[in-house]
Backbone atoms as SQL, in Angstrom:
CREATE TABLE atoms (id INTEGER PRIMARY KEY, chain TEXT, resi INTEGER, resn TEXT, atom TEXT, x REAL, y REAL, z REAL);
INSERT INTO atoms VALUES
  (1, 'A', 1, 'MET', 'N', 36.779, 28.959, -62.190),
  (2, 'A', 1, 'MET', 'CA', 36.078, 28.989, -60.926),
  (3, 'A', 1, 'MET', 'C', 34.885, 28.059, -61.009),
  (4, 'A', 2, 'ASN', 'N', 34.734, 27.187, -60.037),
  (5, 'A', 2, 'ASN', 'CA', 33.560, 26.324, -59.964),
  (6, 'A', 2, 'ASN', 'C', 32.386, 27.137, -59.477),
  (7, 'A', 3, 'GLU', 'N', 31.245, 26.930, -60.100),
  (8, 'A', 3, 'GLU', 'CA', 30.071, 27.711, -59.730),
  (9, 'A', 3, 'GLU', 'C', 29.112, 26.862, -58.916),
  (10, 'A', 4, 'PRO', 'N', 28.734, 27.309, -57.709),
  (11, 'A', 4, 'PRO', 'CA', 27.740, 26.557, -56.951),
  (12, 'A', 4, 'PRO', 'C', 26.388, 26.635, -57.643),
  (13, 'A', 5, 'GLU', 'N', 25.523, 25.694, -57.331),
  (14, 'A', 5, 'GLU', 'CA', 24.218, 25.622, -57.975),
  (15, 'A', 5, 'GLU', 'C', 23.378, 26.872, -57.738),
  (16, 'A', 6, 'ASP', 'N', 23.563, 27.529, -56.598),
  (17, 'A', 6, 'ASP', 'CA', 22.720, 28.676, -56.271),
  (18, 'A', 6, 'ASP', 'C', 23.215, 29.987, -56.881),
  (19, 'A', 7, 'LEU', 'N', 24.181, 29.950, -57.788),
  (20, 'A', 7, 'LEU', 'CA', 24.615, 31.176, -58.461),
  (21, 'A', 7, 'LEU', 'C', 23.522, 31.729, -59.358),
  (22, 'A', 8, 'ALA', 'N', 22.562, 30.907, -59.699),
  (23, 'A', 8, 'ALA', 'CA', 21.461, 31.384, -60.530),
  (24, 'A', 8, 'ALA', 'C', 20.732, 32.536, -59.860),
  (25, 'A', 9, 'SER', 'N', 20.725, 32.550, -58.532),
  (26, 'A', 9, 'SER', 'CA', 20.049, 33.641, -57.824),
  (27, 'A', 9, 'SER', 'C', 20.776, 34.962, -58.007),
  (28, 'A', 10, 'LEU', 'N', 22.069, 34.917, -58.355),
  (29, 'A', 10, 'LEU', 'CA', 22.809, 36.155, -58.585),
  (30, 'A', 10, 'LEU', 'C', 22.316, 36.869, -59.836),
  (31, 'A', 11, 'VAL', 'N', 22.084, 36.118, -60.885),
  (32, 'A', 11, 'VAL', 'CA', 21.718, 36.745, -62.144),
  (33, 'A', 11, 'VAL', 'C', 20.213, 36.814, -62.351),
  (34, 'A', 12, 'ALA', 'N', 19.458, 36.161, -61.496),
  (35, 'A', 12, 'ALA', 'CA', 18.003, 36.191, -61.628),
  (36, 'A', 12, 'ALA', 'C', 17.491, 37.619, -61.455),
  (37, 'A', 13, 'GLU', 'N', 16.712, 38.055, -62.407),
  (38, 'A', 13, 'GLU', 'CA', 16.059, 39.367, -62.381),
  (39, 'A', 13, 'GLU', 'C', 17.040, 40.525, -62.226),
  (40, 'A', 14, 'LYS', 'N', 18.263, 40.372, -62.693),
  (41, 'A', 14, 'LYS', 'CA', 19.242, 41.450, -62.624),
  (42, 'A', 14, 'LYS', 'C', 19.859, 41.638, -63.999),
  (43, 'A', 15, 'ASP', 'N', 20.219, 42.859, -64.314),
  (44, 'A', 15, 'ASP', 'CA', 20.845, 43.152, -65.600),
  (45, 'A', 15, 'ASP', 'C', 22.365, 43.226, -65.475),
  (46, 'A', 16, 'ILE', 'N', 22.908, 42.829, -64.334),
  (47, 'A', 16, 'ILE', 'CA', 24.343, 42.899, -64.097),
  (48, 'A', 16, 'ILE', 'C', 24.950, 41.532, -64.417),
  (49, 'A', 17, 'PRO', 'N', 26.007, 41.486, -65.232),
  (50, 'A', 17, 'PRO', 'CA', 26.637, 40.202, -65.558),
  (51, 'A', 17, 'PRO', 'C', 27.154, 39.488, -64.315),
  (52, 'A', 18, 'LEU', 'N', 27.163, 38.157, -64.378),
  (53, 'A', 18, 'LEU', 'CA', 27.598, 37.329, -63.261),
  (54, 'A', 18, 'LEU', 'C', 29.019, 37.686, -62.818),
  (55, 'A', 19, 'ALA', 'N', 29.926, 37.863, -63.754),
  (56, 'A', 19, 'ALA', 'CA', 31.316, 38.180, -63.414),
  (57, 'A', 19, 'ALA', 'C', 31.405, 39.488, -62.626),
  (58, 'A', 20, 'THR', 'N', 30.590, 40.459, -62.990),
  (59, 'A', 20, 'THR', 'CA', 30.581, 41.750, -62.289),
  (60, 'A', 20, 'THR', 'C', 30.067, 41.579, -60.868),
  (61, 'A', 21, 'GLN', 'N', 29.009, 40.779, -60.717),
  (62, 'A', 21, 'GLN', 'CA', 28.461, 40.556, -59.379),
  (63, 'A', 21, 'GLN', 'C', 29.467, 39.828, -58.485),
  (64, 'A', 22, 'LEU', 'N', 30.157, 38.836, -59.053),
  (65, 'A', 22, 'LEU', 'CA', 31.168, 38.127, -58.270),
  (66, 'A', 22, 'LEU', 'C', 32.299, 39.065, -57.864),
  (67, 'A', 23, 'ASN', 'N', 32.698, 39.943, -58.776),
  (68, 'A', 23, 'ASN', 'CA', 33.743, 40.916, -58.471),
  (69, 'A', 23, 'ASN', 'C', 33.291, 41.870, -57.361),
  (70, 'A', 24, 'LEU', 'N', 32.031, 42.279, -57.390),
  (71, 'A', 24, 'LEU', 'CA', 31.497, 43.146, -56.340),
  (72, 'A', 24, 'LEU', 'C', 31.544, 42.457, -54.979),
  (73, 'A', 25, 'ILE', 'N', 31.152, 41.177, -54.952),
  (74, 'A', 25, 'ILE', 'CA', 31.178, 40.430, -53.694),
  (75, 'A', 25, 'ILE', 'C', 32.606, 40.335, -53.175),
  (76, 'A', 26, 'LYS', 'N', 33.548, 40.000, -54.068),
  (77, 'A', 26, 'LYS', 'CA', 34.944, 39.868, -53.662),
  (78, 'A', 26, 'LYS', 'C', 35.473, 41.177, -53.078),
  (79, 'A', 27, 'ARG', 'N', 35.245, 42.287, -53.783),
  (80, 'A', 27, 'ARG', 'CA', 35.753, 43.578, -53.303),
  (81, 'A', 27, 'ARG', 'C', 35.121, 43.966, -51.980),
  (82, 'A', 28, 'ARG', 'N', 33.847, 43.683, -51.817),
  (83, 'A', 28, 'ARG', 'CA', 33.174, 44.042, -50.564),
  (84, 'A', 28, 'ARG', 'C', 33.694, 43.197, -49.406),
  (85, 'A', 29, 'ILE', 'N', 33.944, 41.919, -49.647),
  (86, 'A', 29, 'ILE', 'CA', 34.518, 41.065, -48.603),
  (87, 'A', 29, 'ILE', 'C', 35.901, 41.579, -48.219),
  (88, 'A', 30, 'GLU', 'N', 36.718, 41.897, -49.228),
  (89, 'A', 30, 'GLU', 'CA', 38.076, 42.378, -48.957),
  (90, 'A', 30, 'GLU', 'C', 38.069, 43.686, -48.191),
  (91, 'A', 31, 'ARG', 'N', 37.039, 44.481, -48.362),
  (92, 'A', 31, 'ARG', 'CA', 36.937, 45.751, -47.633),
  (93, 'A', 31, 'ARG', 'C', 36.383, 45.571, -46.236),
  (94, 'A', 32, 'GLY', 'N', 36.010, 44.332, -45.894),
  (95, 'A', 32, 'GLY', 'CA', 35.574, 44.063, -44.526),
  (96, 'A', 32, 'GLY', 'C', 34.079, 43.940, -44.335),
  (97, 'A', 33, 'MET', 'N', 33.303, 43.996, -45.400),
  (98, 'A', 33, 'MET', 'CA', 31.860, 43.815, -45.250),
  (99, 'A', 33, 'MET', 'C', 31.565, 42.364, -44.901),
  (100, 'A', 34, 'LYS', 'N', 30.547, 42.158, -44.100),
  (101, 'A', 34, 'LYS', 'CA', 30.139, 40.813, -43.726),
  (102, 'A', 34, 'LYS', 'C', 29.198, 40.257, -44.793),
  (103, 'A', 35, 'PRO', 'N', 29.187, 38.922, -44.976),
  (104, 'A', 35, 'PRO', 'CA', 28.295, 38.325, -45.971),
  (105, 'A', 35, 'PRO', 'C', 26.832, 38.737, -45.813),
  (106, 'A', 36, 'VAL', 'N', 26.377, 38.868, -44.579),
  (107, 'A', 36, 'VAL', 'CA', 24.983, 39.255, -44.360),
  (108, 'A', 36, 'VAL', 'C', 24.725, 40.672, -44.897),
  (109, 'A', 37, 'GLU', 'N', 25.701, 41.564, -44.742),
  (110, 'A', 37, 'GLU', 'CA', 25.552, 42.929, -45.261),
  (111, 'A', 37, 'GLU', 'C', 25.536, 42.934, -46.784),
  (112, 'A', 38, 'ILE', 'N', 26.391, 42.108, -47.377),
  (113, 'A', 38, 'ILE', 'CA', 26.451, 42.033, -48.836),
  (114, 'A', 38, 'ILE', 'C', 25.155, 41.458, -49.391),
  (115, 'A', 39, 'ALA', 'N', 24.659, 40.402, -48.754),
  (116, 'A', 39, 'ALA', 'CA', 23.411, 39.777, -49.209),
  (117, 'A', 39, 'ALA', 'C', 22.267, 40.779, -49.157),
  (118, 'A', 40, 'ARG', 'N', 22.186, 41.520, -48.076),
  (119, 'A', 40, 'ARG', 'CA', 21.124, 42.514, -47.923),
  (120, 'A', 40, 'ARG', 'C', 21.265, 43.610, -48.978),
  (121, 'A', 41, 'LEU', 'N', 22.484, 44.089, -49.191),
  (122, 'A', 41, 'LEU', 'CA', 22.747, 45.160, -50.136),
  (123, 'A', 41, 'LEU', 'C', 22.430, 44.749, -51.567),
  (124, 'A', 42, 'MET', 'N', 22.828, 43.523, -51.926),
  (125, 'A', 42, 'MET', 'CA', 22.656, 43.065, -53.299),
  (126, 'A', 42, 'MET', 'C', 21.315, 42.373, -53.540),
  (127, 'A', 43, 'GLY', 'N', 20.576, 42.107, -52.465),
  (128, 'A', 43, 'GLY', 'CA', 19.272, 41.473, -52.610),
  (129, 'A', 43, 'GLY', 'C', 19.366, 40.017, -53.033),
  (130, 'A', 44, 'ILE', 'N', 20.364, 39.304, -52.506),
  (131, 'A', 44, 'ILE', 'CA', 20.532, 37.889, -52.823),
  (132, 'A', 44, 'ILE', 'C', 20.571, 37.094, -51.533),
  (133, 'A', 45, 'PRO', 'N', 20.306, 35.796, -51.605),
  (134, 'A', 45, 'PRO', 'CA', 20.287, 34.987, -50.383),
  (135, 'A', 45, 'PRO', 'C', 21.651, 34.944, -49.693),
  (136, 'A', 46, 'LEU', 'N', 21.622, 34.958, -48.382),
  (137, 'A', 46, 'LEU', 'CA', 22.839, 34.913, -47.585),
  (138, 'A', 46, 'LEU', 'C', 23.626, 33.637, -47.861),
  (139, 'A', 47, 'VAL', 'N', 22.933, 32.529, -48.021),
  (140, 'A', 47, 'VAL', 'CA', 23.612, 31.256, -48.279),
  (141, 'A', 47, 'VAL', 'C', 24.408, 31.321, -49.576),
  (142, 'A', 48, 'THR', 'N', 23.930, 32.064, -50.544),
  (143, 'A', 48, 'THR', 'CA', 24.644, 32.213, -51.813),
  (144, 'A', 48, 'THR', 'C', 25.946, 32.970, -51.599),
  (145, 'A', 49, 'VAL', 'N', 25.871, 34.072, -50.874),
  (146, 'A', 49, 'VAL', 'CA', 27.069, 34.870, -50.616),
  (147, 'A', 49, 'VAL', 'C', 28.086, 34.047, -49.838),
  (148, 'A', 50, 'ARG', 'N', 27.629, 33.373, -48.788),
  (149, 'A', 50, 'ARG', 'CA', 28.549, 32.568, -47.976),
  (150, 'A', 50, 'ARG', 'C', 29.217, 31.474, -48.799),
  (151, 'A', 51, 'SER', 'N', 28.452, 30.807, -49.660),
  (152, 'A', 51, 'SER', 'CA', 29.046, 29.723, -50.448),
  (153, 'A', 51, 'SER', 'C', 30.063, 30.269, -51.451),
  (154, 'A', 52, 'ILE', 'N', 29.792, 31.420, -52.032),
  (155, 'A', 52, 'ILE', 'CA', 30.729, 32.029, -52.989),
  (156, 'A', 52, 'ILE', 'C', 32.023, 32.419, -52.281),
  (157, 'A', 53, 'VAL', 'N', 31.888, 33.040, -51.119),
  (158, 'A', 53, 'VAL', 'CA', 33.059, 33.477, -50.359),
  (159, 'A', 53, 'VAL', 'C', 33.892, 32.268, -49.938),
  (160, 'A', 54, 'LYS', 'N', 33.228, 31.239, -49.428),
  (161, 'A', 54, 'LYS', 'CA', 33.938, 30.046, -48.973),
  (162, 'A', 54, 'LYS', 'C', 34.600, 29.330, -50.147),
  (163, 'A', 55, 'MET', 'N', 33.876, 29.205, -51.255),
  (164, 'A', 55, 'MET', 'CA', 34.387, 28.499, -52.419),
  (165, 'A', 55, 'MET', 'C', 35.653, 29.160, -52.965),
  (166, 'A', 56, 'ASN', 'N', 35.695, 30.489, -52.938),
  (167, 'A', 56, 'ASN', 'CA', 36.832, 31.223, -53.484),
  (168, 'A', 56, 'ASN', 'C', 37.905, 31.540, -52.457),
  (169, 'A', 57, 'GLY', 'N', 37.624, 31.281, -51.175),
  (170, 'A', 57, 'GLY', 'CA', 38.612, 31.546, -50.129),
  (171, 'A', 57, 'GLY', 'C', 38.892, 33.025, -49.931),
  (172, 'A', 58, 'TRP', 'N', 37.902, 33.865, -50.142),
  (173, 'A', 58, 'TRP', 'CA', 38.090, 35.300, -49.983),
  (174, 'A', 58, 'TRP', 'C', 38.038, 35.670, -48.512),
  (175, 'A', 59, 'HIS', 'N', 38.918, 36.590, -48.105),
  (176, 'A', 59, 'HIS', 'CA', 38.987, 37.056, -46.721),
  (177, 'A', 59, 'HIS', 'C', 39.157, 38.568, -46.717),
  (178, 'A', 60, 'PRO', 'N', 38.731, 39.227, -45.620),
  (179, 'A', 60, 'PRO', 'CA', 38.950, 40.669, -45.524),
  (180, 'A', 60, 'PRO', 'C', 40.436, 40.990, -45.477),
  (181, 'A', 61, 'LYS', 'N', 40.800, 42.076, -46.116),
  (182, 'A', 61, 'LYS', 'CA', 42.175, 42.561, -46.018),
  (183, 'A', 61, 'LYS', 'C', 42.274, 43.371, -44.745),
  (184, 'A', 62, 'ARG', 'N', 43.282, 43.105, -43.945),
  (185, 'A', 62, 'ARG', 'CA', 43.454, 43.803, -42.673),
  (186, 'A', 62, 'ARG', 'C', 44.647, 44.726, -42.759),
  (187, 'A', 63, 'ASP', 'N', 44.479, 45.936, -42.252),
  (188, 'A', 63, 'ASP', 'CA', 45.588, 46.880, -42.256),
  (189, 'A', 63, 'ASP', 'C', 46.365, 46.844, -40.948),
  (190, 'A', 64, 'ILE', 'N', 45.933, 46.011, -40.006),
  (191, 'A', 64, 'ILE', 'CA', 46.612, 45.901, -38.723),
  (192, 'A', 64, 'ILE', 'C', 47.145, 44.483, -38.609),
  (193, 'A', 65, 'GLU', 'N', 48.426, 44.367, -38.346),
  (194, 'A', 65, 'GLU', 'CA', 49.024, 43.054, -38.155),
  (195, 'A', 65, 'GLU', 'C', 48.674, 42.556, -36.754),
  (196, 'A', 66, 'PRO', 'N', 48.184, 41.327, -36.632),
  (197, 'A', 66, 'PRO', 'CA', 47.872, 40.820, -35.295),
  (198, 'A', 66, 'PRO', 'C', 49.140, 40.650, -34.455),
  (199, 'A', 67, 'VAL', 'N', 49.018, 41.022, -33.208),
  (200, 'A', 67, 'VAL', 'CA', 50.119, 40.821, -32.272),
  (201, 'A', 67, 'VAL', 'C', 49.580, 39.993, -31.121),
  (202, 'A', 68, 'GLU', 'N', 50.471, 39.453, -30.352),
  (203, 'A', 68, 'GLU', 'CA', 50.050, 38.633, -29.227),
  (204, 'A', 68, 'GLU', 'C', 49.303, 39.503, -28.224),
  (205, 'A', 69, 'GLU', 'N', 48.095, 39.048, -27.844),
  (206, 'A', 69, 'GLU', 'CA', 47.306, 39.816, -26.890),
  (207, 'A', 69, 'GLU', 'C', 47.889, 39.668, -25.494),
  (208, 'A', 70, 'THR', 'N', 47.811, 40.735, -24.750),
  (209, 'A', 70, 'THR', 'CA', 48.270, 40.709, -23.373),
  (210, 'A', 70, 'THR', 'C', 47.074, 40.472, -22.461),
  (211, 'A', 71, 'THR', 'N', 47.292, 39.859, -21.336),
  (212, 'A', 71, 'THR', 'CA', 46.196, 39.620, -20.401),
  (213, 'A', 71, 'THR', 'C', 46.177, 40.662, -19.296),
  (214, 'A', 72, 'GLU', 'N', 47.060, 41.646, -19.393),
  (215, 'A', 72, 'GLU', 'CA', 47.102, 42.695, -18.377),
  (216, 'A', 72, 'GLU', 'C', 45.858, 43.558, -18.459),
  (217, 'A', 73, 'ARG', 'N', 45.371, 43.935, -17.311),
  (218, 'A', 73, 'ARG', 'CA', 44.242, 44.854, -17.265),
  (219, 'A', 73, 'ARG', 'C', 44.783, 46.273, -17.286),
  (220, 'A', 74, 'PRO', 'N', 44.067, 47.186, -17.937),
  (221, 'A', 74, 'PRO', 'CA', 44.527, 48.571, -17.935),
  (222, 'A', 74, 'PRO', 'C', 44.485, 49.136, -16.516),
  (223, 'A', 75, 'SER', 'N', 45.509, 49.874, -16.145),
  (224, 'A', 75, 'SER', 'CA', 45.524, 50.489, -14.828),
  (225, 'A', 75, 'SER', 'C', 44.541, 51.662, -14.814),
  (226, 'A', 76, 'GLN', 'N', 44.178, 52.082, -13.622),
  (227, 'A', 76, 'GLN', 'CA', 43.203, 53.173, -13.490),
  (228, 'A', 76, 'GLN', 'C', 43.714, 54.448, -14.146),
  (229, 'A', 77, 'GLU', 'N', 45.024, 54.692, -14.048),
  (230, 'A', 77, 'GLU', 'CA', 45.576, 55.919, -14.628),
  (231, 'A', 77, 'GLU', 'C', 45.534, 55.898, -16.162),
  (232, 'A', 78, 'ASN', 'N', 45.528, 54.685, -16.740),
  (233, 'A', 78, 'ASN', 'CA', 45.480, 54.586, -18.194),
  (234, 'A', 78, 'ASN', 'C', 44.052, 54.497, -18.728),
  (235, 'A', 79, 'ARG', 'N', 43.091, 54.435, -17.832),
  (236, 'A', 79, 'ARG', 'CA', 41.705, 54.244, -18.256),
  (237, 'A', 79, 'ARG', 'C', 41.242, 55.355, -19.193),
  (238, 'A', 80, 'ASN', 'N', 41.558, 56.601, -18.867),
  (239, 'A', 80, 'ASN', 'CA', 41.139, 57.714, -19.717),
  (240, 'A', 80, 'ASN', 'C', 41.731, 57.599, -21.115),
  (241, 'A', 81, 'TYR', 'N', 42.988, 57.158, -21.185),
  (242, 'A', 81, 'TYR', 'CA', 43.627, 56.954, -22.493),
  (243, 'A', 81, 'TYR', 'C', 42.859, 55.908, -23.292),
  (244, 'A', 82, 'TYR', 'N', 42.549, 54.780, -22.635),
  (245, 'A', 82, 'TYR', 'CA', 41.834, 53.716, -23.334),
  (246, 'A', 82, 'TYR', 'C', 40.434, 54.163, -23.757),
  (247, 'A', 83, 'VAL', 'N', 39.758, 54.878, -22.888),
  (248, 'A', 83, 'VAL', 'CA', 38.416, 55.370, -23.215),
  (249, 'A', 83, 'VAL', 'C', 38.471, 56.276, -24.444),
  (250, 'A', 84, 'ASP', 'N', 39.407, 57.213, -24.453),
  (251, 'A', 84, 'ASP', 'CA', 39.544, 58.128, -25.589),
  (252, 'A', 84, 'ASP', 'C', 39.887, 57.385, -26.870),
  (253, 'A', 85, 'MET', 'N', 40.820, 56.439, -26.777),
  (254, 'A', 85, 'MET', 'CA', 41.226, 55.692, -27.967),
  (255, 'A', 85, 'MET', 'C', 40.097, 54.809, -28.487),
  (256, 'A', 86, 'ILE', 'N', 39.362, 54.176, -27.582),
  (257, 'A', 86, 'ILE', 'CA', 38.252, 53.318, -28.007),
  (258, 'A', 86, 'ILE', 'C', 37.170, 54.144, -28.672),
  (259, 'A', 87, 'ARG', 'N', 36.870, 55.310, -28.124),
  (260, 'A', 87, 'ARG', 'CA', 35.896, 56.202, -28.773),
  (261, 'A', 87, 'ARG', 'C', 36.367, 56.593, -30.167),
  (262, 'A', 88, 'HIS', 'N', 37.625, 56.979, -30.275),
  (263, 'A', 88, 'HIS', 'CA', 38.195, 57.426, -31.547),
  (264, 'A', 88, 'HIS', 'C', 38.174, 56.294, -32.582),
  (265, 'A', 89, 'LEU', 'N', 38.638, 55.116, -32.194),
  (266, 'A', 89, 'LEU', 'CA', 38.702, 53.995, -33.137),
  (267, 'A', 89, 'LEU', 'C', 37.315, 53.455, -33.474),
  (268, 'A', 90, 'SER', 'N', 36.400, 53.495, -32.513),
  (269, 'A', 90, 'SER', 'CA', 35.022, 53.069, -32.797),
  (270, 'A', 90, 'SER', 'C', 34.362, 53.996, -33.803),
  (271, 'A', 91, 'ALA', 'N', 34.686, 55.278, -33.724),
  (272, 'A', 91, 'ALA', 'CA', 34.145, 56.240, -34.683),
  (273, 'A', 91, 'ALA', 'C', 34.649, 55.954, -36.097),
  (274, 'A', 92, 'GLN', 'N', 35.770, 55.243, -36.201),
  (275, 'A', 92, 'GLN', 'CA', 36.311, 54.845, -37.496),
  (276, 'A', 92, 'GLN', 'C', 35.797, 53.474, -37.914),
  (277, 'A', 93, 'ASN', 'N', 34.758, 52.991, -37.228),
  (278, 'A', 93, 'ASN', 'CA', 34.117, 51.699, -37.510),
  (279, 'A', 93, 'ASN', 'C', 35.066, 50.517, -37.357),
  (280, 'A', 94, 'ARG', 'N', 35.975, 50.580, -36.392),
  (281, 'A', 94, 'ARG', 'CA', 36.869, 49.460, -36.107),
  (282, 'A', 94, 'ARG', 'C', 36.148, 48.470, -35.206),
  (283, 'A', 95, 'THR', 'N', 36.423, 47.208, -35.363),
  (284, 'A', 95, 'THR', 'CA', 35.831, 46.188, -34.504),
  (285, 'A', 95, 'THR', 'C', 36.582, 46.144, -33.187),
  (286, 'A', 96, 'SER', 'N', 35.974, 45.498, -32.181),
  (287, 'A', 96, 'SER', 'CA', 36.638, 45.399, -30.883),
  (288, 'A', 96, 'SER', 'C', 37.931, 44.598, -30.994),
  (289, 'A', 97, 'ASP', 'N', 37.971, 43.616, -31.889),
  (290, 'A', 97, 'ASP', 'CA', 39.208, 42.845, -32.071),
  (291, 'A', 97, 'ASP', 'C', 40.316, 43.709, -32.673),
  (292, 'A', 98, 'GLU', 'N', 39.971, 44.530, -33.648),
  (293, 'A', 98, 'GLU', 'CA', 40.967, 45.411, -34.258),
  (294, 'A', 98, 'GLU', 'C', 41.473, 46.445, -33.249),
  (295, 'A', 99, 'ILE', 'N', 40.565, 46.976, -32.444),
  (296, 'A', 99, 'ILE', 'CA', 40.951, 47.951, -31.421),
  (297, 'A', 99, 'ILE', 'C', 41.864, 47.283, -30.392),
  (298, 'A', 100, 'ALA', 'N', 41.515, 46.065, -29.998),
  (299, 'A', 100, 'ALA', 'CA', 42.322, 45.340, -29.016),
  (300, 'A', 100, 'ALA', 'C', 43.742, 45.119, -29.524),
  (301, 'A', 101, 'VAL', 'N', 43.860, 44.761, -30.790),
  (302, 'A', 101, 'VAL', 'CA', 45.184, 44.544, -31.371),
  (303, 'A', 101, 'VAL', 'C', 45.977, 45.837, -31.346),
  (304, 'A', 102, 'GLN', 'N', 45.336, 46.926, -31.738),
  (305, 'A', 102, 'GLN', 'CA', 46.045, 48.203, -31.790),
  (306, 'A', 102, 'GLN', 'C', 46.454, 48.691, -30.407),
  (307, 'A', 103, 'LEU', 'N', 45.583, 48.511, -29.419),
  (308, 'A', 103, 'LEU', 'CA', 45.886, 48.983, -28.063),
  (309, 'A', 103, 'LEU', 'C', 46.643, 47.949, -27.235),
  (310, 'A', 104, 'GLN', 'N', 46.808, 46.754, -27.784),
  (311, 'A', 104, 'GLN', 'CA', 47.488, 45.650, -27.122),
  (312, 'A', 104, 'GLN', 'C', 46.850, 45.286, -25.788),
  (313, 'A', 105, 'ILE', 'N', 45.522, 45.206, -25.818),
  (314, 'A', 105, 'ILE', 'CA', 44.751, 44.706, -24.693),
  (315, 'A', 105, 'ILE', 'C', 43.794, 43.653, -25.246),
  (316, 'A', 106, 'THR', 'N', 43.117, 42.944, -24.395),
  (317, 'A', 106, 'THR', 'CA', 42.199, 41.922, -24.884),
  (318, 'A', 106, 'THR', 'C', 40.927, 42.568, -25.419),
  (319, 'A', 107, 'SER', 'N', 40.277, 41.861, -26.338),
  (320, 'A', 107, 'SER', 'CA', 39.025, 42.387, -26.886),
  (321, 'A', 107, 'SER', 'C', 37.945, 42.424, -25.805),
  (322, 'A', 108, 'ALA', 'N', 38.039, 41.553, -24.796),
  (323, 'A', 108, 'ALA', 'CA', 37.092, 41.598, -23.683),
  (324, 'A', 108, 'ALA', 'C', 37.218, 42.918, -22.920),
  (325, 'A', 109, 'HIS', 'N', 38.453, 43.414, -22.756),
  (326, 'A', 109, 'HIS', 'CA', 38.651, 44.705, -22.097),
  (327, 'A', 109, 'HIS', 'C', 38.073, 45.837, -22.946),
  (328, 'A', 110, 'VAL', 'N', 38.267, 45.734, -24.248),
  (329, 'A', 110, 'VAL', 'CA', 37.723, 46.765, -25.138),
  (330, 'A', 110, 'VAL', 'C', 36.206, 46.816, -25.000),
  (331, 'A', 111, 'ARG', 'N', 35.566, 45.655, -25.032),
  (332, 'A', 111, 'ARG', 'CA', 34.099, 45.617, -24.922),
  (333, 'A', 111, 'ARG', 'C', 33.632, 46.113, -23.560),
  (334, 'A', 112, 'ALA', 'N', 34.368, 45.767, -22.510),
  (335, 'A', 112, 'ALA', 'CA', 33.988, 46.217, -21.161),
  (336, 'A', 112, 'ALA', 'C', 34.089, 47.731, -21.051),
  (337, 'A', 113, 'ILE', 'N', 35.161, 48.302, -21.544),
  (338, 'A', 113, 'ILE', 'CA', 35.321, 49.761, -21.496),
  (339, 'A', 113, 'ILE', 'C', 34.261, 50.430, -22.364),
  (340, 'A', 114, 'ALA', 'N', 33.982, 49.857, -23.530),
  (341, 'A', 114, 'ALA', 'CA', 32.955, 50.433, -24.407),
  (342, 'A', 114, 'ALA', 'C', 31.587, 50.419, -23.728),
  (343, 'A', 115, 'ARG', 'N', 31.281, 49.339, -22.991),
  (344, 'A', 115, 'ARG', 'CA', 30.002, 49.288, -22.261),
  (345, 'A', 115, 'ARG', 'C', 29.941, 50.365, -21.186),
  (346, 'A', 116, 'LEU', 'N', 31.050, 50.565, -20.468),
  (347, 'A', 116, 'LEU', 'CA', 31.085, 51.603, -19.439),
  (348, 'A', 116, 'LEU', 'C', 30.887, 52.985, -20.049),
  (349, 'A', 117, 'VAL', 'N', 31.537, 53.213, -21.177),
  (350, 'A', 117, 'VAL', 'CA', 31.402, 54.500, -21.869),
  (351, 'A', 117, 'VAL', 'C', 29.953, 54.694, -22.302),
  (352, 'A', 118, 'GLU', 'N', 29.352, 53.629, -22.847),
  (353, 'A', 118, 'GLU', 'CA', 27.964, 53.708, -23.318),
  (354, 'A', 118, 'GLU', 'C', 27.012, 53.985, -22.161),
  (355, 'A', 119, 'ARG', 'N', 27.219, 53.317, -21.035),
  (356, 'A', 119, 'ARG', 'CA', 26.368, 53.547, -19.855),
  (357, 'A', 119, 'ARG', 'C', 26.520, 54.972, -19.350),
  (358, 'A', 120, 'GLY', 'N', 27.750, 55.477, -19.372),
  (359, 'A', 120, 'GLY', 'CA', 27.981, 56.851, -18.936),
  (360, 'A', 120, 'GLY', 'C', 27.280, 57.848, -19.835),
  (361, 'A', 121, 'ALA', 'N', 27.271, 57.576, -21.151),
  (362, 'A', 121, 'ALA', 'CA', 26.605, 58.468, -22.101),
  (363, 'A', 121, 'ALA', 'C', 25.106, 58.426, -21.916),
  (364, 'A', 122, 'GLU', 'N', 24.560, 57.235, -21.616),
  (365, 'A', 122, 'GLU', 'CA', 23.122, 57.122, -21.378),
  (366, 'A', 122, 'GLU', 'C', 22.722, 57.876, -20.116),
  (367, 'A', 123, 'GLY', 'N', 23.556, 57.781, -19.089),
  (368, 'A', 123, 'GLY', 'CA', 23.267, 58.488, -17.833),
  (369, 'A', 123, 'GLY', 'C', 23.309, 59.987, -18.001),
  (370, 'A', 124, 'ALA', 'N', 24.195, 60.457, -18.864),
  (371, 'A', 124, 'ALA', 'CA', 24.319, 61.899, -19.114),
  (372, 'A', 124, 'ALA', 'C', 23.116, 62.426, -19.882),
  (373, 'A', 125, 'ARG', 'N', 22.501, 61.582, -20.718),
  (374, 'A', 125, 'ARG', 'CA', 21.335, 62.003, -21.512),
  (375, 'A', 125, 'ARG', 'C', 20.089, 62.147, -20.663),
  (376, 'A', 126, 'ARG', 'N', 20.021, 61.409, -19.565),
  (377, 'A', 126, 'ARG', 'CA', 18.787, 61.399, -18.739),
  (378, 'A', 126, 'ARG', 'C', 18.667, 62.609, -17.883);
């Protein structure tokens, strides 16, 4: 593995071997963590994490196979189904893109429904 010049920041002031830190970054990326989250968690510069990820070609592992998105809008009768499913999947920390793939609607529809749900919850709190 070629090491970028800024790898020194990984081992600076840490008692964890470089190979272990690289393995931690790889596993966290594969689990879906964003580079900014990893940098914050490990206390290293974001540019270092991004360069390591890019250099090694690491990507998150996805458990949902992408399917062709449909441009159909959910009908009013299906709205409750979508609202319930979006709440359920959001509670599982799924992204709007992952939810859209699973529900076979566009991610824009997922975000729009999520905003409506959020506004409704805010109105209920007042």
